[in-house]
N, C-alpha and C positions, 0 to 999 in steps of 0.2 A: 532302323531309324527313318529311312525314306518312307516306309509303309506307314509309320506312326504319323509322320508329317502330313502324308496324304490324307489320312483319316481326319486329322485335325482341320486340314484345309476344307475337306468335304463338309464337316460339321459347321464350319464357319460360313461357307457359302449357303448351305441349307438354311441356317438360321437367318441369314441376311435376306434370303428369298422368301421366307415365311410370310404369307399374307393371311393366314387363318388365325383364329383366336381360340385355341383349345381351352383356355381358362374360362371362356364364356360359352362353351359348347352346350348345346341341348341335344339330347339323344332321343331317337324315335321311341325307344322302349320306355322312356320317361313320360312321354306325352301321347303315346299310342291311343289310350282310351279316350282322352279328351278330343283328339283329332277325329276319331271315329264317330263320337257322339255329335260333334260339330258338323261333320260332313253330312250325316243323316238328318240332322235338325235343319240344315239349310236346303234340304230337298234332294240330297244325293241318294243313290240306290242303296237301300238298306241291306241288300245282300252282298255288297262289296266288302272285301277284307282289306285292311291296311297292311301293306307289305313293304319290305325294304327294297329300294331301287338299286339296281346294279350300276356300278360306275362304267362309263364308256368314254372313249377318246373323243375329244371335241374338235381337234384339228386346227384350232385357232392359233394365231401367232402368240408366242410366249415371250416374256421379257428375257433379256440377256442372262440375268441371274437365274431365272428358272431353267433356261437351257443348260447353263453350266451345272446347276444342281441336278438336272435330269428329272425334275418333278413337274407337277401341275399339267400333266398330259391328259389326265382323266378327270371326269367330273360326275357327280351324282345329281341327276335332275329328276324332277317329279314327272310322272306320267300315269295314265289310267287306261285300263282295258276293260273287257266285259266282266272280269272277275275280281279285280283288285285295284286299289289306289296305291301306287308305288311312290314312296317318299324317301329322301335321303336318310341313311342310318344315323348320321350326325350332321347337324347344321352348326357351323362355327365361322360363318362368313364375317360376322360383325363382332366388335369388341363388347357389345351389350348383350347380355343373356336375354333380356326382354325382346330385343330385335330378332335374335335367332329363333326365339319361341314364336314371335309374330309371323315369321316367315313360314313356319309350319302351318299356322292358322290360315294365312293367306293362300298357300298352295292348296290346302284342302278346300277352301271356298272356291278357288279358281277352277278346280277339277270338277265341281258339281255340274258345270255347264258343258263339260267335254263329253262328246258322244262319238268320238273317232270319225268325225266328218273329214272328207277329202278336201283339205284346204291348206294353202301354204302356211308354214309355221309362223311366219312374221305377221301375217294378217289375222290368223286364227287367234294368236295370243293377244293381239290388240282387241279383237272382238270379245274374247272371253273376259278380258280385264274390264272393258267398258260395261259389259253386261253384268258382271259381278258387282261393280261399284254402283250401278244403277239399281240393282236388285237389293243390295245390302249397303245402303249409304253409311251405316255405322262403321264400315271397314275402311272408309276413305282416309281418315286420319292415319290409321295404321299403314295403309298402302303408301301414302305420301312420305311417311318416315322411312319406310323401306327403300323407296326410290331414291330419296335424298342420300341415304347411307350408301346405297349401291353405286350411284353415279360417282361418288367420291373415290370408289375403288377401281372403277374402270379406267383404262388407259385413255387419257385425254386425246381428242382428235388432233390437236396440235403436235402430239408426240407420235403420231402414226404415219405410216407411209401414205403418200398422196392417194394411192389407189384404194386405201382402206378408210380414208377420212369420211367420205360421203356415207359409207355404211354405218360407221360409228355415230355420226350425227343423226342419221335416221333412227337408229335404235334408241338414242337418248330422247329424241322427240317423241317416239312411240311410247316410251315409258312415262314421260311427263304428261302427254296428252294422247292416251290410247285411242286409236281410230283415225288419227290425223295424218298418217303416212300410208300411202297406198301400197307401195312395194319397197322391198329391200334392195338398195343398189348392189350391183354385182362387184365382187372383188375376187382376187386369186385364192384367198383363204377364207374359211368360215369366220364369222364374227366371234368375239369373246363371248363365252357362255353367259346367259341371262338367268340367274337362279330364281328370279321372280316369275319366270314363265315355264310352261310345260316343255318337255323334251321335244326337240325337232325331229328325232328319229327314234321313237320308243321301240325297245326290243320286243315288240309284241309277237313276232314270228317265232322267236325262241321259246317264249312261254307257251304258245299254242301247240308247238310240236311236243313239248314235254307233257302237256295235258293229254295228248292223243296217244301216248305210249301206254301199252297195256301192262307190261312188266314193270312193277314199281322200282326194282333195282336198275333196270335199263333206263327208266325215266330219269333217275338221279344222274346216271352217267351221261345220258343223252342231253340232259339240261345243261350240264357244264360245257359239253362240246358245242351245243347250239348257241349258248351265250358267247363262247369264245368266237365262234364263226360270225355271229351277229355283230359283235364288237368290231371284228375286222371289217365287215361290210360297212358298219357305221363310219369307220375311219375313211373308207374309200368314198362314201357318199358325202361326208363332211368336206372332203377336198373339192367336191363339185358344187357345194351349196352356193 
């Protein structure tokens, strides 16, 4: 009886903590071809493959309901390396299917200008966003709709700890007017993930190690171990962001 009550309680909390919209989800395998064509049409490397991005721990503060439910620790963010454009397997951030589809389009366009430069995540994504909007002005309306919808989902600065308020204000300003904020204020924890931006710590090392392995079977096993190790390191780095 107690076990059944516990299961019902967990389901209730999980449902209450749900911030995704599976009914409006768009999957990468549904839009894979379109994204690849768009990426190349906008000037992206024609040799790059579109691949699924692995989830990683973000280290940001979670809501009380999320902590009780034990979820929302990991997130799939877009990133690019020399061989592939990595995008989330599923995008269901928004209640609108068209917005979730637009996010795939936006991330592909944003990644065109990414060349693995050594640059802080906060300033790089502002620069890439500003350059993308300047190069492809037709994307501006789509981008503004995504920003408006995303800002409604973010925890408002007034509901954050004082130490995290300045950081959230800076991110919001950077999304609204990319290039207007020079640096991200420091806080004890990393900021809430920004799905409109590229990954702050892309697991490029893990992918490179897998490619360097000669034995195909060992490569598969090594890839899993490398990804797990890289995710652990990401969590440690995220705490220091």
